[in-house]
N, C-alpha and C positions, 0 to 999 in steps of 0.2 A: 501517378500512382497515389492512391488515397492513403490516409494514415492507417486505416484498417488493413489495407493490402500490404503496406510496409511492415506493420507489426506482425501479421501472419507469416510473411516471408522470413523475417528474422527469427521467428519462433519455430520455424520449420513445420508449421501446422498444416496438415492436409485438411483437417476439419477445423472449424473455428471454435477451439476449446474455450476461449474466453467468452464468446457469445453463448455457448452452451451453458457455461457456469452462470452467467448473468441471467439467462432465461430461467434457470431453476430458481434463482433468487426472486425474480419478478413473478413467476407463476405462483410461488408460495407466499408472495407478499412479505418477504423477509427484508426488514430495514437493514441497510448497510451503507458503508461509505468507503472510498478508497483513501488510503493513507500511504506512507512510505515514499519511495522514490518516484513512482508514477504519480502520486499525489503532488509531489514537488513539481513535477512536469506541468501540472495544471497552472502553476503560478510563476514558474521560472523557465528559462531557456531549456527545452527538453533535451534529455540525454536518454540513450537507449538502455532499457532495463528489461531483463527477462523474468523479473520478480514483480508480482502485483500483491501488495499487502492490503487487506480489507479488514474492516471491523463489521461484525454482524451482531444484531441484537442478541445478547447473551441468553435471554429467557427462551430462545427458540433454537439454540444450537442443537440440542438433542433431537429436535424434529427435523432439522436440516440434514444432519449427517447420513441417515439412511437414504435420503434422496441422492446425495452426492455419491455414496458408495455404489449405487446402481450403475453409474457412468464413469466414475473416476477412481483413481488410487488415492487413498488417504493415509497420512502418517501423522500420528498425534504426538505432541511434545508438551512440555510443562505449560507454556504460554501461547501455543499456536497449534494449528492444524494445517499441514501442507496438503495441497490438492494438486494432483498431476493428471494430465490427460495423455492418452496414447498418441505417440508421434509428435508431441509438441514439446519444445524446449522451455515454454513458459511454465513458471512455477507460481501458483497462487498460495499465499500464506494468510490464513484466517487468524487474526490476532485475538487471543482469548483473555488477555490481561484486562481486567475490569476497568482500569484507568481510562481506557479508550472509549468506553461506552457512550459518554456524553458527546463525543465527536459526531455521532450519527445524527443527532437532532439538529445540529448546526450546519450540516453539510449542504452544499449547493451543487447543482448539476453543472459539470464542465465537460469539455471535449478532451478525452484522454486517448491519444493515438487513434482517433477516428471513432471512438465509442463515447456516447453521452452517458456519463456515470455520475452518481453523487460522490463528491469529493469533500473531505474534511476542509474546514477553513484553513487559511494559511497559518493562522496562529496555532490551531490545533496540530497541524502537521509539524510545525516548528517544535511544539512541545513534545510530540512523539519522538522527533529526531534528537532532542535534548536528552530525553529519557534513554534512548537507545545508545547515544554516544557516551553516556555516563555509566552504562551497564557493563561492569567489568567481567561479567560472565560471557559476553559476546566476543566473537573472534575479533582480533585487532583489525583485520582487513575490513570487517563490516563497520566497526566503529569509525574507521578512517573515512569510509564512504558517507557515514552519517555526518561527519564534520564537513565534508564537501557539500552535502545537501543543505546543512545549516548555512553555510556561506552563500549558496545559491539563493536561499530564501531571504537572507539579509540583503543581498543585492537587489532582490525584487521589492523588498519592503524594509528599508533601513531601520525603522523604529523597532523592529524585532530585536536588534542588538541590545536594547535596554533591558530586556528580560532574560538575556543569556547569563547563566551562572558565571561568576568570576573565573572559576577553574577552566571553563571552556574558552572564555575570552583570552586567558593566558595561553592556552594550547593553540589558539588560532591567531595569536599576535594581534588582538583587537584592542 
């Protein structure tokens, strides 16, 4: 079973929702990159996640949304737009926080569960996870997952520990 087949199976997708989403981005030449847990999977031992977090060039978000609305259900929040496909458990979250925009230009193509996608650098993904773990408005369960992802990244690249804020070092017993 290929990575793509596995991912589609766990997402319960009859259609390849992720590929359809990627195709819209590529057809419109929208610059983007993967961040979040699936981005971590590009650098560390993979874990299954039904969330895919992406950053899309902010200047073109208003152009992208009508294209996505034609095929998918969208839900807008303060710093994100959630994209859902019919019959798929996969959730795509477009991060609209402007701090993530520079991640796009440093991204490199990686294999993410069978898909060749631009992924933010390990340092950028680490920074995003630090921001998320320190965001007190996020659910505690999400922040706990962010801490686990931070540890996975440090295991993959121990030098990252040096840039971890002391408050998180203390929480992680590092």
